[in-house]
C-alpha positions in Angstrom: 71.2 146.5 137.6 72.2 146.8 141.2 72.2 150.4 142.3 70.7 151.5 139.0 67.4 149.7 138.7 66.2 151.6 135.6 68.5 149.4 133.5 67.6 145.7 132.9 69.0 142.9 130.7 65.7 142.1 129.1 66.6 138.6 128.0 66.1 137.7 131.7 62.5 139.1 131.9 60.8 138.2 128.6 58.4 135.3 128.8 56.7 135.5 125.3 58.3 132.7 123.2 57.9 134.9 120.1 60.1 137.6 121.5 63.8 136.5 121.2 66.4 138.7 122.8 70.2 138.3 122.7 72.5 138.5 125.7 73.4 141.8 127.2 70.7 143.7 125.4 69.2 146.2 127.9 66.1 148.3 128.3 66.4 151.6 130.2 63.2 152.7 131.9 63.0 154.2 135.4 59.3 153.3 135.7 59.6 149.6 134.9 62.8 148.3 133.2 61.7 144.7 133.7 58.4 145.3 131.9 59.8 145.5 128.4 57.1 143.3 126.9 54.5 146.0 127.4 56.2 147.9 124.6 55.6 145.1 122.1 52.1 146.1 120.8 49.5 144.0 118.9 51.6 140.9 119.2 48.9 138.2 119.1 50.0 134.5 119.1 47.7 133.6 116.2 49.5 135.9 113.9 52.8 134.0 114.3 55.2 136.9 113.9 58.3 137.3 116.0 60.3 140.1 117.4 64.0 139.2 117.3 66.6 141.5 118.9 70.3 140.8 118.8 73.0 141.0 121.4 74.4 144.2 123.1 71.6 146.4 122.0 70.7 149.6 123.9 66.9 150.3 124.0 65.9 153.6 125.5 62.8 154.4 127.5 59.5 154.4 125.6 60.7 152.5 122.5 57.7 150.7 121.0 57.4 147.9 118.5 54.2 147.6 116.5 53.6 144.0 115.4 51.5 142.6 112.5 48.4 142.2 114.7 47.8 146.0 114.4 47.0 145.6 110.7 43.4 145.9 109.4 41.9 144.7 106.2 42.5 147.4 103.5 40.7 145.9 100.5 37.2 146.6 101.6 35.2 149.8 102.0 35.6 149.8 105.8 38.8 148.9 107.7 36.8 148.4 111.0 37.6 144.9 112.5 33.9 143.9 113.0 34.8 140.2 113.4 36.6 140.6 116.7 33.4 141.7 118.5 31.3 138.6 117.8 27.5 138.8 118.0 27.1 137.7 114.4 29.9 140.0 113.1 32.4 137.1 113.2 30.8 136.0 109.9 33.0 138.5 108.1 36.3 137.0 109.2 39.1 138.0 106.9 40.5 135.3 104.6 44.1 134.3 104.7 46.1 137.0 103.0 43.5 139.7 103.6 45.4 141.4 106.4 48.7 143.0 105.5 51.6 140.9 106.9 55.2 142.1 106.9 56.9 139.2 108.6 59.2 139.2 111.6 60.7 142.3 113.0 64.4 141.8 113.4 66.9 144.1 115.2 70.6 143.3 114.7 73.4 143.3 117.2 74.9 146.4 118.8 71.9 148.6 117.8 71.1 151.7 119.8 67.4 152.7 119.6 66.7 156.2 121.1 64.0 157.5 123.3 60.4 156.9 122.3 61.3 155.5 118.8 58.6 153.5 117.1 59.5 150.4 115.0 56.8 149.2 112.6 56.0 145.6 111.6 58.5 143.6 109.6 61.3 146.2 109.8 64.9 144.9 109.8 67.5 147.1 111.5 71.1 146.1 110.7 74.0 145.6 113.1 75.5 148.7 114.6 72.7 151.0 113.5 71.4 153.9 115.5 67.8 155.0 115.5 67.4 158.6 116.7 64.9 159.6 119.5 61.3 159.7 118.5 61.9 158.3 115.0 59.3 156.2 113.2 61.0 153.3 111.5 58.9 152.2 108.6 61.5 150.6 106.4 64.7 148.6 106.8 67.8 150.2 108.2 71.2 149.2 106.8 74.0 148.1 109.1 76.0 150.9 110.8 73.6 153.6 109.6 72.1 156.4 111.6 68.5 157.2 110.9 66.0 159.7 112.2 62.7 161.4 111.6 59.2 160.4 110.7 59.4 158.4 108.6 63.0 157.6 109.6 65.5 158.4 106.8 69.3 157.8 106.7 71.3 160.6 108.2 74.7 159.1 107.6 76.6 155.9 107.6 78.9 155.4 110.6 81.7 153.9 108.5 82.5 153.5 104.8 81.1 150.4 103.0 84.4 148.5 103.2 84.7 149.0 106.9 81.1 148.1 107.5 81.7 144.8 105.6 84.8 144.1 107.8 82.9 144.8 111.0 80.0 142.5 109.9 82.5 139.7 109.3 84.3 140.3 112.6 81.0 140.1 114.5 82.6 140.8 117.8 79.3 140.3 119.6 79.6 136.6 118.9 83.0 136.3 120.6 83.2 134.5 123.9 82.5 137.1 126.7 86.0 136.5 128.0 87.4 137.6 124.7 85.1 140.6 124.6 86.2 141.6 128.0 89.9 141.2 127.1 89.6 143.3 124.0 87.0 145.8 125.2 89.4 148.8 124.6 89.5 147.9 120.9 85.8 147.3 120.6 84.9 150.8 121.9 87.7 152.4 119.9 87.7 153.1 116.1 90.7 151.1 115.0 89.2 148.3 112.9 92.6 147.1 111.8 93.6 146.5 115.4 90.3 144.7 116.1 90.8 142.5 113.1 94.3 141.7 114.2 93.1 140.2 117.5 90.1 138.5 116.0 92.2 135.7 114.5 93.1 134.6 118.0 89.6 134.7 119.4 
């Protein structure tokens, strides 16, 4: 961002085809805001998992995503990955299904992930959720829920269930950017009825 280089829309910088990032999602890091991919750890192409991040997410400095490649075989006596070092040790390659696999990691839209939070493999974080600083997210986070701690636990819902359902159906993040700009005052306010009223014309 001009004049404020610690903020970068990361969709413009990601090269890995297994990292999919929505428009306007940014990473904030004064050391290297364009180097977001270094925070996606153990993401090996032969595993096949993806990191999917929605639109309009705010990702703070030091947030890390652990991918499925970090997993070791748990069913034997040793968890040491002998096979990766060759020299005859590759004879003990794990079979399909031996390594824990949690699937894709999916972050919804309008999610705020705080400073140095850690997101584990296969986690799904719902739209509008907030992850507190230095949390360790080991399980799914419902939409519009604030979580924190290690492991991260729900602190509170941002809205009642009916309002959350309405916000999910309004999905303002999918509106044309001109409509978002026109109705920005409503999007950042708390009047869901007013937002719903203009949504019919979007």
